[in-house]
C-alpha positions in Angstrom: -2.8 92.6 91.4 -5.7 92.1 89.0 -8.2 94.3 90.8 -9.5 96.1 87.6 -9.7 94.4 84.2 -10.4 95.7 80.7 -12.3 93.4 78.4 -12.5 94.6 74.7 -15.4 93.1 72.9 -16.7 93.0 69.3 -19.9 91.2 70.5 -18.8 88.0 68.6 -19.5 84.5 69.9 -15.8 84.3 70.9 -16.0 87.5 72.9 -19.2 86.2 74.6 -17.3 83.0 75.5 -14.4 84.9 76.8 -16.6 86.6 79.3 -17.3 83.2 80.9 -13.7 82.9 81.9 -13.8 86.1 83.9 -15.5 84.3 86.8 -12.2 82.4 87.2 -10.5 85.6 88.1 -12.6 86.3 91.2 -10.0 84.4 93.3 -7.2 86.5 91.9 -8.8 89.6 93.4 -10.6 91.0 90.3 -13.4 93.4 91.6 -14.2 95.5 88.5 -14.5 94.8 84.8 -14.7 97.6 82.2 -16.2 96.2 79.0 -15.0 98.4 76.0 -16.3 98.4 72.5 -14.6 100.5 69.8 -16.5 101.8 66.8 -14.0 102.1 64.0 -14.8 105.3 62.1 -12.4 104.6 59.3 -14.6 102.4 57.1 -17.4 105.0 57.3 -17.7 106.8 53.9 -21.1 108.3 53.8 -21.2 110.9 56.6 -24.6 111.9 55.5 -26.1 108.8 57.1 -25.9 110.3 60.6 -29.2 108.5 61.6 -27.6 105.2 60.7 -24.5 106.0 62.7 -26.6 107.0 65.7 -28.5 103.8 65.5 -25.2 101.9 65.4 -24.0 103.6 68.6 -27.3 103.0 70.3 -27.2 99.3 69.5 -23.6 99.0 70.7 -24.5 100.8 73.9 -27.3 98.4 74.5 -25.1 95.4 74.0 -22.5 96.9 76.4 -25.2 97.3 79.0 -26.2 93.7 78.6 -22.6 92.5 78.9 -22.2 94.6 82.1 -25.3 93.0 83.5 -24.0 89.5 82.9 -20.7 90.3 84.7 -22.6 92.0 87.5 -24.5 88.7 88.0 -21.1 87.0 88.5 -20.3 89.4 91.3 -18.2 92.0 89.6 -18.6 95.8 89.5 -19.1 96.2 85.8 -19.8 98.9 83.3 -19.6 99.5 79.6 -17.4 101.9 77.8 -18.1 103.0 74.2 -15.2 104.6 72.2 -14.6 105.5 68.6 -11.4 105.6 66.6 -8.7 103.2 65.5 -9.5 100.1 67.6 -6.1 99.2 69.1 -5.3 102.9 70.0 -8.7 103.2 71.6 -8.2 100.0 73.6 -4.7 101.2 74.8 -6.2 104.6 75.6 -9.0 103.0 77.7 -6.4 100.8 79.6 -4.5 103.9 80.6 -7.5 106.1 81.3 -9.2 103.4 83.4 -5.9 102.4 85.2 -6.6 98.7 84.7 -4.2 95.9 85.8 -5.1 93.4 83.0 -6.5 93.2 79.5 -8.3 90.0 78.5 -8.7 89.1 74.8 -10.0 86.0 73.0 -8.8 84.2 69.9 -9.2 81.0 68.0 -7.0 78.1 69.2 -5.1 75.8 66.8 -8.0 73.3 67.0 -9.8 75.7 64.7 -7.0 77.1 62.5 -3.3 76.3 62.2 -2.4 79.6 63.8 -4.3 82.0 66.1 -6.1 84.7 64.2 -4.7 87.7 66.1 -5.3 90.4 63.5 -3.6 93.8 63.5 -5.7 95.1 66.4 -4.9 92.3 68.8 -1.2 92.2 67.8 -0.9 95.9 68.4 -2.6 95.7 71.8 -0.2 93.0 72.8 2.8 95.0 71.7 1.7 98.3 73.2 -0.3 97.4 76.3 1.0 99.0 79.5 -0.3 96.0 81.5 -0.3 92.2 81.2 -2.6 90.7 78.6 -4.4 87.3 78.9 -5.2 85.7 75.6 -7.9 83.1 75.9 -8.1 80.3 73.3 -11.1 78.6 71.7 -11.9 76.0 69.2 -15.0 75.9 67.0 -17.2 72.7 67.1 -20.3 71.7 65.4 -23.2 71.2 67.8 -26.7 70.3 66.6 -25.9 71.6 63.1 -24.6 74.9 64.4 -21.1 76.2 65.0 -20.2 76.8 68.7 -17.0 77.6 70.5 -15.5 76.1 73.6 -12.4 76.9 75.6 -9.2 75.1 74.6 -8.4 74.7 78.3 -11.1 74.1 80.9 -9.0 74.5 84.1 -7.6 77.9 83.3 -5.0 78.3 86.0 -4.6 74.8 87.4 -1.2 73.9 85.8 1.0 76.7 84.6 4.0 76.5 82.3 6.6 79.2 83.1 9.2 79.5 80.4 12.2 81.6 81.6 15.4 82.9 80.2 16.4 84.1 83.7 16.1 87.7 82.7 14.6 90.5 84.8 11.4 90.6 82.8 11.0 86.8 83.1 11.5 87.2 86.9 8.6 89.5 87.1 6.3 86.8 85.8 6.9 84.8 88.9 5.0 87.3 91.0 1.9 87.0 88.8 2.0 83.2 89.0 2.2 83.2 92.8 -0.7 85.6 92.8 -2.8 83.2 90.7 -2.6 80.6 93.5 -5.7 82.3 95.0 -7.5 81.7 91.6 -6.7 78.0 91.6 -3.1 77.7 90.4 -1.7 74.4 91.9 1.4 73.4 89.9 4.1 75.2 88.0 6.4 73.6 85.4 9.5 75.8 85.1 11.1 75.5 81.7 14.4 76.8 80.2 15.3 76.1 76.6 18.9 76.2 75.5 18.6 77.9 72.2 20.6 75.8 69.8 20.4 78.6 67.2 22.4 80.8 69.5 24.7 78.3 71.2 25.7 76.2 68.3 28.1 75.8 66.6 30.4 78.3 68.4 29.5 77.4 72.0 28.7 73.7 71.6 31.7 72.7 73.7 30.3 74.6 76.6 26.8 73.0 76.7 27.6 70.8 79.7 28.7 73.9 81.6 25.6 75.9 80.6 23.3 73.0 81.5 24.9 72.7 84.9 24.6 76.4 85.7 21.0 76.7 84.4 19.8 73.6 86.2 20.9 75.3 89.4 19.0 78.4 88.5 15.9 76.4 87.8 16.2 74.7 91.2 16.4 78.1 92.8 13.2 79.2 91.1 11.5 75.9 92.1 12.3 76.5 95.7 10.8 80.0 95.5 7.5 78.6 94.1 7.4 75.9 96.7 8.0 78.4 99.5 4.9 80.2 98.2 2.8 77.0 98.5 2.8 75.9 94.8 3.9 72.5 93.5 6.8 73.0 91.1 9.2 71.1 89.0 11.8 72.0 86.4 12.6 71.0 82.8 15.8 71.9 80.9 15.5 71.4 77.1 17.6 72.1 74.0 16.1 73.3 70.8 14.2 76.1 69.2 12.6 78.0 72.2 9.0 78.5 70.9 8.8 74.9 69.5 10.0 73.4 72.8 7.6 75.6 74.8 4.7 74.3 72.7 5.8 70.7 73.0 6.1 70.9 76.8 2.7 72.6 77.0 1.1 69.7 75.1 3.0 67.0 76.8 2.3 68.3 80.3 -1.4 69.1 79.7 -0.7 72.7 80.6 -3.7 75.0 81.3 -1.9 78.3 81.0 1.4 79.6 79.6 2.8 82.5 81.6 5.7 84.3 80.1 7.4 87.7 79.5 7.1 89.7 76.3 10.6 91.0 76.8 13.7 88.9 76.9 17.3 89.3 77.9 17.8 92.1 75.4 15.2 94.2 77.1 14.1 95.4 73.7 10.6 95.0 72.3 10.7 92.8 69.3 8.1 92.8 66.6 5.4 90.5 68.1 5.1 88.2 65.1 8.8 87.4 65.1 9.4 87.0 68.8 9.3 83.8 70.9 6.3 85.1 72.8 4.5 86.1 69.6 4.9 82.7 68.1 3.7 81.0 71.3 0.6 83.3 71.3 -0.2 82.4 67.7 0.7 78.7 67.7 0.0 77.3 71.2 -3.3 75.7 72.0 -3.3 77.0 75.5 -4.2 80.4 76.9 -1.2 82.7 77.3 -0.5 85.4 79.9 2.0 87.9 78.6 3.7 90.2 81.1 5.7 93.2 80.2 
């Protein structure tokens, strides 16, 4: 399922740290990693400085070769890919051209800033990616007088939170979670949040009915995970969906949140305003977004 992975890098400390987590994907069947760096031509003003531009390309090519060497040492087939153009378009283009099954990106966790710094490039990659995207999270710490970064979650796939609205896109996430069993996934917490903004005040009288029906749906999903060899349990909450997802992730010491980008409407929302977008920005844990 995750045989070939695309890893965009800007050669920052966070990108270097993200590479370390790729070793965790060996068990999930990852064989090949394409490391892509995009040179954004838009800021370049003086086209007379061709020598400086060539030197920039050569330096980037050298860094890509070094990154590929590190990944090869982890047992992957690895190579660098240097592209130029608008960054997010080039990353999406690379994902399609290389026929990858996953894109991995890194970002600051909320231990560093109140919200993840996605930036327009990462947000657009998440919105337009033709494949699932794994967003790894970091926090910055002071070590021996220098700033260093470490993963927000050290176990990666050990305990997965699966928020579901019972839609077809959410159902597809289950297959990815089961697949991660080979990479160390042990337990799944299945969460459904009754959205009080949608259900109240007009449908408040039917909450007991909705809870009974949805508890049954959750139990069905639990049995499916257990049949696949994973420990699983269910949670039914009421509230604002993205807030409850983050609360449960913290309360349950979750190592990964796996969820769909699409919901019942089957319409792509603007990432920043969607439930998944808010979870990506605000949760401390890594997030796997599946289309």
